[in-house]
C-alpha positions, 0 to 999 in steps of 0.5 A: 582623060589620061593620054599619051599625047595631051597636046594632040587631044587638046588640038582636036578639042580646040581647033575642031570642036571649039573648046576654050582653054581656061585655068584654075591655078596651075590646072589647065582645062578645056571648057565646053558648055556643060563640061570641063575636060582635063588632060593628063599625060600617062601610058594608059592600059586601054581605052574607054570601051570595055570599062564601066564608062563606055563613052560620053556624048555631046549634042551638035548643032551641025552634026555633019560639020562636026563630023567633017572637022573631026575627020579632018583632024584625023579622028576615026568615025566608027559609026555614021548616020544622019542623027548620030556619029561615034568618034574614036579619039586617040588612045581609044577614047569613045565619044558620041555626037548627036544631031541637035539643030535647035541648039543655041551653041555649036556643041554641048555635053549630053550624057555619060554612058555606063556599062555594067552587069547590074544596071538596076543596082548602079542606077539606085546607087547614083540616085541615092548618093547624087539624087535623081538628077545631076544638073547639066548631065544625063546618065545612060546605062547599058547592061553587059553580061559580065562586070566591066573594067574599072576606069582608073588607069585607062584613057578615060580615067574618071568622070567628075562632078562639081559639088557645093559644100564638098566637105559636108557632102563627103562626110555624108557619102562616108556615112553611107559607106561609099568607097573613097579612092582619095579622101577629101582635101583642100588643094590651094595650088589649083584653087580646088577642094577635091575627093575621089570616090568609086561607084560599085561598077568601078567608075572613078569619080572626082568630086570638086568644089571651086570649078564652077567660077571658071 
């Protein structure tokens, strides 16, 4: 996420939602089951809604308690029922929370929700390049009347996947004609290998190798 006040976001995630602060070299991350959140500082063009990634979501063991903590932290609750809430974080980052009372942890990442005028094409692209399943993550797709804005430059700037054997995977994507926003590179300063690609809807995707040990 690229936001105006990373510390304000960090406070919400740590104090209200129990995220753990971890580091990779000089890179600070917020860790929750199934996901790392990375906060950067930027004046963004707009929030997640209206882009190719409308929101991402979590399952919550105690949804009512999660809602109470978010509201106390000043987060807007845009939709509220017994099984689901929609929270609008600062910088208009939209995040859903679903009731999951059988969870063994308070919170875990659930899905990324794409918005596109070509759901079949986007589903096929992800299946072809990332396989039918990505461990620990579900994809949800909503059809729109027209193409949505790319994520780059918005508060939810990109999503990311940890990849074993990233260099070889990038060569495979390149051979398949996938568009790279930034080529494969090794960044020893943060202990990661990184590349950025774009999906057909304009979602910026960070591919890393090295986060899994954290």
